[in-house]
PAGU-765136 format. One line per 4 residues: their letters; for each residue x, y, z of C-alpha. Coordinates in nm, 2 decimals, always signed. Each point is the difference from the previous one (the first is absolute). Layout:
N
a = X:Y:Z; ...
//
This chain:
159
mtek = -4.27:-0.06:-1.50; +0.32:-0.13:-0.15; +0.18:-0.29:+0.15; +0.32:+0.07:+0.19
kktt = +0.31:-0.09:-0.21; +0.23:-0.26:+0.16; +0.38:-0.02:-0.01; +0.19:-0.30:+0.12
ivlf = +0.38:-0.03:+0.04; +0.20:-0.31:+0.07; +0.31:+0.11:+0.18; +0.25:-0.29:-0.04
sgdy = +0.32:+0.20:+0.01; +0.19:+0.08:+0.31; +0.18:+0.29:-0.17; -0.05:+0.35:+0.15
dkam = -0.04:+0.17:-0.34; -0.25:-0.26:-0.13; -0.20:+0.02:+0.33; +0.00:+0.38:-0.03
aayi = -0.14:-0.02:-0.35; -0.28:-0.24:+0.12; -0.09:+0.24:+0.28; +0.02:+0.31:-0.22
iang = -0.24:-0.16:-0.25; -0.23:-0.13:+0.29; -0.02:+0.35:+0.16; -0.06:+0.16:-0.34
aaty = -0.28:-0.25:-0.08; -0.15:+0.06:+0.34; +0.01:+0.37:-0.06; -0.20:-0.06:-0.32
dhev = -0.26:-0.18:+0.21; +0.10:-0.36:-0.09; -0.04:-0.28:+0.24; +0.36:-0.12:+0.04
tifh = +0.15:-0.33:+0.12; +0.37:-0.07:+0.03; +0.06:-0.37:+0.04; +0.35:-0.05:+0.16
tfwg = +0.16:-0.33:-0.07; +0.35:-0.15:+0.03; +0.26:+0.28:+0.03; -0.27:+0.27:-0.02
lnal = -0.10:-0.10:+0.35; +0.31:+0.17:+0.13; -0.18:+0.34:-0.07; -0.25:-0.11:+0.27
rkde = +0.26:-0.11:+0.26; +0.03:+0.20:+0.32; +0.34:+0.17:+0.05; +0.05:-0.14:+0.35
niqv = +0.09:-0.35:+0.08; -0.32:-0.18:+0.12; +0.07:-0.30:+0.22; -0.21:-0.29:-0.13
kkgf = +0.06:-0.38:+0.02; +0.16:-0.13:-0.33; +0.19:-0.29:-0.12; +0.36:+0.02:-0.13
lekm = -0.08:+0.06:-0.36; -0.26:+0.26:+0.07; +0.25:+0.18:+0.23; +0.25:+0.00:-0.29
fgkm = -0.25:+0.14:-0.25; -0.08:+0.27:+0.26; +0.36:+0.10:+0.04; +0.07:+0.01:-0.38
mprg = -0.31:+0.20:-0.10; -0.01:+0.38:+0.06; -0.21:+0.10:+0.30; -0.23:+0.27:-0.13
adkm = -0.05:+0.21:-0.31; +0.28:+0.24:+0.09; +0.26:-0.28:+0.00; -0.08:-0.14:-0.35
glsk = +0.28:+0.01:-0.26; -0.02:+0.14:-0.36; -0.06:-0.21:-0.31; +0.29:+0.17:-0.18
mnla = +0.31:+0.18:+0.13; -0.04:-0.13:+0.36; +0.38:+0.07:+0.03; +0.07:-0.24:+0.28
gfgp = -0.28:+0.16:+0.20; +0.09:+0.36:-0.06; -0.25:+0.04:-0.29; -0.31:+0.03:+0.23
kiik = +0.17:+0.28:+0.20; +0.09:+0.19:-0.32; -0.35:-0.03:-0.15; -0.16:+0.11:+0.33
dvmk = +0.23:+0.30:+0.01; -0.10:+0.09:-0.36; -0.36:-0.06:+0.08; +0.02:+0.23:+0.31
khna = +0.16:+0.27:-0.22; -0.29:-0.02:-0.24; -0.27:-0.02:+0.27; -0.10:-0.35:-0.11
iplp = -0.20:-0.21:+0.25; +0.20:-0.29:+0.15; -0.14:-0.35:-0.01; -0.11:-0.03:+0.37
dlie = -0.20:+0.33:-0.04; -0.16:-0.13:-0.33; -0.11:-0.31:+0.19; -0.16:+0.21:+0.27
make = -0.16:+0.22:-0.26; -0.14:-0.31:-0.17; -0.15:-0.11:+0.34; -0.16:+0.34:+0.05
qdvk = -0.16:-0.03:-0.35; -0.14:-0.34:+0.08; +0.22:-0.19:-0.23; -0.04:-0.36:+0.09
lvac = +0.34:-0.15:+0.10; -0.01:-0.38:-0.02; +0.27:-0.23:+0.12; +0.01:-0.34:-0.18
tmtm = -0.05:-0.27:+0.27; +0.16:-0.27:-0.21; +0.32:+0.20:-0.03; -0.01:+0.09:+0.36
dllg = +0.00:-0.37:+0.08; +0.28:-0.07:-0.24; +0.22:+0.27:+0.14; -0.10:-0.05:+0.36
lqke = -0.14:+0.35:+0.04; -0.27:+0.05:+0.27; -0.27:+0.27:+0.02; +0.17:+0.16:+0.30
elld = +0.30:+0.08:-0.22; -0.21:+0.19:-0.25; -0.15:+0.35:+0.01; -0.34:+0.06:+0.16
nvdy = -0.31:+0.02:-0.21; +0.11:-0.25:-0.26; -0.24:-0.26:-0.14; +0.11:-0.37:-0.03
agva = -0.11:-0.21:-0.30; +0.10:-0.25:-0.26; +0.00:+0.02:-0.38; -0.37:-0.07:-0.03
ayla = -0.08:+0.33:+0.18; +0.24:+0.19:-0.23; -0.16:-0.16:-0.31; -0.35:+0.10:+0.13
daqd = +0.12:+0.37:+0.02; +0.19:-0.02:-0.33; -0.27:-0.16:-0.21; -0.20:+0.33:+0.01
gnvn = +0.31:+0.21:-0.02; +0.03:+0.28:-0.26; +0.38:+0.01:+0.06; +0.19:-0.31:+0.12
lfi = +0.38:+0.03:+0.04; +0.28:-0.24:+0.10; +0.31:+0.17:+0.15
//
């Protein structure tokens, strides 16, 4: 019996297009029977944020971070041609026209394919994010857990 291939992705970027690329690769790898982990850190954590405002107790700085960061995958901006916020709407219209799968659906698809979604606990502490603010069925871990997954990885990406 052959050992299952492993793919790990560090999602550092909070850009819609880069997160989409990470999730397209993750879903593709899962389809090819890879064991896949996406480790969300810094701005990449925004892909895991719930859309709605969750009331949790926070200090002033944590509240400011929460207000400045997009709430959920669908609210993330583009890495290029953001066009004062109009870029994401334009790209989503183009994607719809070409029957491309939007990021929130790619995230759901990844969950259905048992892609391991990991939120970096150190970054959560730094940005004041709490578990209640993130999607359900997310794992919480630090860099040591990512490294344990990545050390046996056949494909390791940083996006």
